[in-house]
C-alpha positions in Angstrom: 166.3 92.5 46.9 163.5 89.9 47.3 164.0 89.9 51.1 163.7 93.7 51.1 160.6 93.6 49.0 158.9 90.9 51.1 159.9 92.7 54.3 158.4 96.0 53.0 155.2 94.4 51.9 154.8 92.5 55.2 155.6 95.7 57.2 153.1 97.6 55.1 150.3 95.2 55.8 151.1 95.1 59.5 151.5 98.9 59.9 148.7 100.3 57.8 145.7 98.7 59.5 147.3 99.4 62.9 147.9 103.1 62.0 144.4 103.4 60.5 142.8 101.9 63.6 144.8 104.1 66.0 144.1 107.2 63.9 140.4 106.4 63.7 140.1 106.0 67.5 142.0 109.2 68.1 139.9 111.1 65.6 136.7 109.7 67.0 137.7 110.7 70.5 138.8 114.2 69.3 135.5 114.8 67.4 133.2 113.6 70.2 135.3 115.4 72.9 135.3 118.6 70.8 131.5 118.4 70.5 130.8 117.5 74.1 133.3 119.6 76.0 131.6 123.0 75.5 128.2 121.4 76.3 129.6 119.8 79.6 131.4 123.1 80.4 128.2 125.0 80.2 126.1 122.3 82.0 128.5 121.6 84.8 130.3 125.0 85.0 133.8 123.6 84.8 135.8 121.0 82.9 135.9 117.4 84.1 138.6 115.2 82.5 137.3 112.0 81.0 133.8 113.1 80.0 134.8 113.1 76.3 136.0 109.5 76.6 132.9 108.5 78.4 130.7 110.2 75.8 132.7 108.5 73.0 132.2 105.1 74.6 128.5 105.8 75.0 128.3 107.0 71.3 129.9 103.8 70.1 127.5 101.7 72.2 124.5 103.6 70.8 125.8 103.2 67.2 126.2 99.5 67.9 122.6 99.3 69.2 121.4 101.2 66.2 123.3 98.9 63.8 121.7 95.8 65.4 118.3 97.2 64.9 116.6 96.2 61.6 115.9 99.8 60.5 119.4 101.0 61.6 121.1 98.1 59.8 119.3 99.0 56.5 120.2 102.7 56.9 123.8 101.8 57.6 124.0 99.4 54.7 122.6 101.9 52.3 125.0 104.6 53.6 127.9 102.2 53.4 126.9 101.4 49.8 127.0 105.0 48.8 130.4 105.6 50.5 131.9 102.5 48.8 131.3 104.2 45.5 133.9 106.8 46.3 137.2 105.4 44.9 139.7 106.5 47.5 137.3 105.8 50.4 136.6 102.3 49.0 140.3 101.5 48.7 141.0 102.2 52.3 137.7 101.4 54.0 136.8 98.0 52.4 139.9 96.1 53.5 139.8 97.5 57.0 136.1 96.7 57.2 136.7 93.1 56.1 139.5 92.6 58.5 137.5 94.0 61.4 134.4 92.0 60.3 136.4 88.8 60.4 136.8 89.1 64.1 133.2 90.1 64.8 131.1 87.4 66.6 128.0 88.6 64.7 129.6 88.1 61.3 128.6 84.8 59.8 131.4 85.1 57.2 134.1 85.7 59.8 136.2 83.3 61.7 133.9 80.6 63.0 136.2 78.5 65.2 139.8 77.5 65.8 140.9 74.5 63.8 144.0 72.3 64.0 145.1 70.5 60.9 148.1 68.2 60.3 150.6 69.4 57.9 153.0 66.7 56.5 156.0 69.1 56.4 155.4 71.4 59.5 153.5 69.2 61.9 150.2 70.6 63.2 149.0 74.0 62.1 146.5 76.1 64.0 144.1 78.3 62.1 140.6 79.6 61.8 137.6 77.9 60.1 136.3 80.4 57.5 134.0 78.2 55.3 132.5 74.7 55.1 131.5 73.5 51.6 131.2 70.4 49.5 132.9 69.3 46.2 131.5 66.7 43.9 134.3 65.0 41.9 131.9 62.3 40.5 131.9 60.1 43.6 129.3 62.1 45.6 129.7 65.2 47.7 132.9 65.5 49.7 132.9 67.7 52.8 135.7 70.2 52.8 136.7 73.2 54.9 138.7 76.3 54.3 141.1 77.2 57.1 142.9 80.5 57.3 146.4 79.9 58.8 148.1 83.1 59.7 151.8 83.2 58.8 152.6 86.7 59.8 150.6 88.3 62.6 146.9 88.0 61.6 146.9 90.0 58.4 148.8 87.6 56.2 148.4 83.9 55.9 147.5 80.8 53.9 144.1 79.4 53.1 144.3 75.6 53.5 141.5 73.5 51.9 141.2 70.1 53.5 138.7 67.3 54.1 136.6 68.0 57.2 137.5 64.7 58.8 141.2 65.7 58.7 140.5 68.7 60.9 140.5 68.8 64.7 138.5 71.3 66.6 140.2 72.2 69.9 138.3 73.8 72.8 139.8 77.2 72.1 137.6 80.2 71.4 138.3 82.5 68.4 139.4 85.2 70.8 141.8 82.9 72.5 143.1 81.8 69.1 143.8 85.4 68.1 145.6 85.8 71.4 147.7 82.7 70.7 148.8 84.1 67.3 149.5 87.6 68.6 151.7 86.2 71.4 153.6 83.8 69.1 152.0 80.7 70.8 152.8 81.8 74.4 149.1 82.1 75.2 148.5 78.4 74.2 147.0 76.6 77.2 149.0 73.8 78.7 146.2 71.3 78.0 144.0 71.4 74.9 141.0 69.2 74.5 139.7 68.1 71.1 
């Protein structure tokens, strides 16, 4: 029974974000394609395959440019604040948003860099630096880091707190680190410099 419960929970956390992401992309393409197809049909006179996809990509780029603008960022934050007050929307949107934000290069609270730490039982563990902080236990500030070590795909994992001087920072980008986890270590380069 415990194995079945753990497998179900793991499967749930792997499947739900994937299904939500795929459904969101399909819905976005359907909506934009549905809005633009009649316009393009009238403008050009016949249907051209792929214009809806091109329009969707352009719409995403425009939204991204708008979101990077100071005024656009404020409008989006205010709109997001209103939407997060809706109970069902908040339950689904907030975790998906946090997961996606963790991989965003513009997010200062996301994964900052790849970290390798030594684990006495398992050897070396590869993870992502999420936070640097200090702790004062009466002997002055001690520099610590929080490292997220995925244990099952990228959705589940352990947060390891360790002294900053115990951590090694390999020359692996966050994107390459994600690829390493998704491929079960097969994307690890043959030589890693620290």
